[in-house]
matplotlib code that plots the C-alpha trace (Angstrom):
import matplotlib.pyplot as plt

x = [-86.8, -85.5, -87.0, -86.9, -88.8, -92.5, -95.1, -98.6, -101.5, -103.0, -106.6, -107.0, -110.0, -110.6, -113.8, -115.6, -114.1, -110.6, -111.3, -112.3, -108.9, -107.3, -109.4, -108.0, -104.5, -103.9, -105.8, -108.6, -111.7, -114.9, -116.5, -113.8, -115.1, -117.5, -114.8, -112.4, -115.0, -115.7, -112.0, -111.6, -114.4, -112.6, -109.3, -110.5, -110.9, -107.5, -105.5, -103.2, -101.3, -98.5, -95.8, -92.5, -90.8, -88.5, -87.5, -83.7, -82.9, -79.8, -79.4, -78.9, -76.1, -76.9, -77.3, -74.5, -76.9, -77.8, -74.4, -75.1, -78.0, -77.2, -80.1, -79.6, -83.1, -85.2, -87.8, -86.9, -89.8, -91.0, -94.7, -96.5, -100.1, -99.5, -99.3, -103.0, -103.0, -100.0, -101.8, -105.0, -103.0, -101.2, -104.5, -105.5, -102.1, -102.4, -105.7, -103.9, -106.2, -103.7, -106.2, -107.6, -104.1, -103.2, -106.3, -105.1, -101.7, -103.0, -105.4, -102.6, -100.3, -103.0, -103.5, -99.7, -99.9, -102.6, -100.5, -97.6, -100.0, -101.4, -97.9, -96.9, -99.9, -98.7, -95.2, -96.8, -99.0, -96.2, -93.2, -94.5, -92.5, -93.4, -92.0, -90.4, -88.9, -89.3, -86.3, -86.9, -84.0, -82.7, -82.7, -80.4, -79.4, -78.6, -80.8, -78.2, -78.9, -82.1, -79.9, -79.0, -82.6, -83.7, -80.8, -81.8, -85.5, -85.0, -88.7, -89.9, -93.1, -91.3, -88.2, -86.2, -84.5, -81.1, -82.4, -83.7, -87.3, -89.5, -91.7, -94.7, -94.5, -97.0, -94.3, -91.8, -88.8, -88.1, -86.5, -88.2, -86.4, -88.1, -88.8, -90.7, -91.9, -95.4, -94.8, -92.0, -94.3, -94.1, -97.6, -97.1, -94.4, -93.8, -92.4, -89.0, -89.1, -86.2, -88.0, -89.0, -90.4, -92.9, -96.5, -97.6, -96.1, -98.1, -95.1, -96.5, -94.4, -94.8, -95.3, -93.5, -95.5, -99.0, -97.9, -100.0, -99.2, -99.6, -99.3, -96.0, -97.9, -98.8, -95.2, -94.3, -96.9, -96.2, -92.5, -89.4, -89.0, -92.5, -95.0, -98.7, -100.3, -103.9, -105.5]
y = [19.7, 20.6, 24.0, 23.4, 20.1, 20.2, 18.2, 17.4, 15.3, 13.2, 12.1, 8.5, 6.5, 3.2, 2.9, -0.5, -0.8, -0.2, -2.8, -5.2, -4.5, -5.5, -8.7, -9.6, -8.4, -10.4, -13.5, -13.4, -15.4, -13.5, -14.4, -12.2, -9.0, -8.2, -8.8, -6.6, -3.8, -4.2, -4.1, -0.9, 0.7, -0.2, 1.1, 4.4, 6.4, 5.1, 6.3, 9.1, 9.5, 12.1, 12.8, 14.6, 15.6, 17.9, 18.4, 18.4, 21.0, 20.7, 24.5, 24.6, 23.1, 19.4, 18.4, 16.2, 13.4, 12.9, 12.7, 9.0, 9.8, 9.7, 11.7, 15.5, 16.4, 14.2, 13.9, 12.6, 11.5, 9.7, 8.6, 6.9, 5.7, 6.1, 3.9, 2.9, 0.5, -1.4, -1.8, -3.1, -5.7, -6.7, -7.3, -9.8, -11.5, -11.8, -13.6, -15.8, -14.5, -14.4, -14.0, -10.8, -9.5, -10.2, -8.3, -5.3, -5.7, -5.7, -2.8, -0.8, -1.5, -0.1, 2.9, 3.5, 3.3, 5.9, 8.1, 7.9, 9.1, 12.0, 13.1, 12.9, 15.1, 17.7, 17.7, 18.3, 21.1, 22.8, 22.3, 21.3, 18.1, 14.5, 11.3, 9.2, 6.6, 5.5, 4.2, 2.3, 1.6, -1.9, -1.8, 0.5, 2.2, 0.1, 0.0, 1.7, 4.9, 5.0, 6.8, 9.6, 10.3, 10.3, 12.4, 15.0, 15.2, 14.9, 14.4, 12.3, 10.5, 7.8, 6.0, 2.8, 0.0, -1.6, -3.6, -0.4, -1.6, 1.5, 2.2, 2.5, -0.4, 1.1, 3.6, 4.0, 6.2, 6.6, 8.8, 9.8, 10.8, 13.9, 15.1, 18.0, 15.6, 14.2, 11.3, 10.1, 9.8, 6.5, 5.0, 2.5, 2.1, -1.5, -0.3, 0.5, -1.6, -4.1, -6.0, -9.3, -10.5, -7.6, -8.5, -6.3, -8.7, -11.6, -13.9, -17.3, -19.7, -23.4, -25.1, -28.4, -30.5, -29.6, -28.9, -25.7, -22.1, -19.2, -15.5, -14.0, -11.7, -14.6, -15.6, -11.9, -11.7, -15.1, -14.3, -15.6, -19.3, -20.0, -22.1, -22.2, -24.5, -25.6, -25.8]
z = [-26.6, -30.1, -30.9, -34.7, -34.3, -35.3, -33.3, -34.5, -33.1, -35.9, -35.9, -37.2, -38.2, -40.1, -42.1, -42.4, -45.9, -44.6, -41.9, -44.6, -46.1, -42.7, -42.8, -46.2, -45.7, -42.6, -43.7, -41.1, -41.9, -43.0, -39.7, -37.9, -39.5, -36.7, -34.1, -35.9, -36.1, -32.4, -31.5, -33.6, -31.7, -28.5, -29.8, -31.2, -28.0, -26.9, -29.9, -29.0, -32.2, -32.3, -34.8, -34.2, -37.4, -39.3, -42.9, -43.2, -45.9, -48.0, -48.0, -44.3, -42.1, -41.5, -37.9, -36.8, -35.8, -39.5, -41.1, -41.8, -44.1, -47.8, -49.1, -49.5, -48.5, -46.2, -43.5, -40.1, -38.0, -34.9, -34.9, -32.1, -31.4, -27.7, -24.6, -24.1, -27.1, -25.7, -22.4, -24.0, -26.0, -22.8, -21.1, -23.7, -23.6, -19.9, -20.5, -23.1, -25.8, -28.6, -31.4, -29.9, -29.2, -32.9, -34.1, -32.1, -33.6, -37.2, -36.7, -35.1, -38.1, -40.4, -38.2, -38.3, -42.1, -42.1, -39.8, -42.4, -45.1, -43.0, -42.1, -45.8, -46.6, -44.0, -45.6, -49.0, -47.7, -45.6, -47.9, -51.3, -51.0, -51.5, -49.9, -52.6, -50.3, -46.7, -44.8, -41.6, -39.4, -39.6, -43.4, -45.3, -42.1, -39.0, -35.9, -33.7, -35.6, -33.6, -30.9, -33.3, -34.3, -30.7, -29.6, -32.2, -31.4, -27.6, -27.0, -24.0, -25.3, -27.2, -25.9, -26.7, -24.9, -25.3, -28.3, -29.9, -29.5, -29.3, -26.3, -26.7, -29.1, -31.6, -32.5, -35.3, -36.2, -39.9, -42.6, -45.8, -49.0, -50.4, -53.9, -55.6, -58.4, -57.7, -60.1, -57.8, -54.8, -52.8, -53.0, -50.1, -47.4, -48.4, -51.8, -50.2, -47.0, -46.4, -43.6, -45.1, -41.8, -41.4, -40.5, -43.4, -45.8, -44.3, -44.1, -43.4, -41.3, -41.3, -38.0, -38.3, -35.8, -37.1, -40.7, -40.7, -41.6, -39.2, -39.9, -38.7, -36.4, -34.2, -33.8, -33.0, -30.3, -28.8, -28.7, -30.5, -30.3, -29.1, -31.1, -31.3, -28.8, -28.4, -25.0]

ax = plt.figure().add_subplot(projection="3d")
ax.plot(x, y, z, "-o")
ax.set_aspect("equal")
plt.show()
């Protein structure tokens, strides 16, 4: 394991007010609030959030794995919610309960967003630096740079497959441009995200046969090319 890499376990929690935000952000009905709260209570003991990170300083020799990065000073990080959440979602999918699996997906996305914020807070406390821009692979930098980031960190808790999908699925690798100016802080990860099909953006897709709109998250969970079918 990379000796200069830092590792931290992050404690995450969603308040009822934050879960109401999940309800609105992902266009659930008001009647789904109790179910979302119940799912979070089920998720909470399963969360095993860890962050592997390092600030790449311009005053030191840059690691060869990061020669592709344009920023002079930046954060490199891998964050995961752990394997248990994937397994819980899989159980609901095996039972063909797509709505419950989608609720887990949306709650997990909000938990990951909280993890970014907590990691940003640690960088501020440790280095006096702020994240002014997030770069997720597949946008400014191609997905195949995943290999470079993982080669550098050489940790074993998060891996990736030939399509660069991270395992556990509730994981992300990213870079963060750093600044010492508080006014330049990035207030939300979506400010600099290039992924137009992200569930966080609530991209609604039209289903031609039924002429209805479904959140992109359903399509993601059902799988590419599959449609929504009623029993």
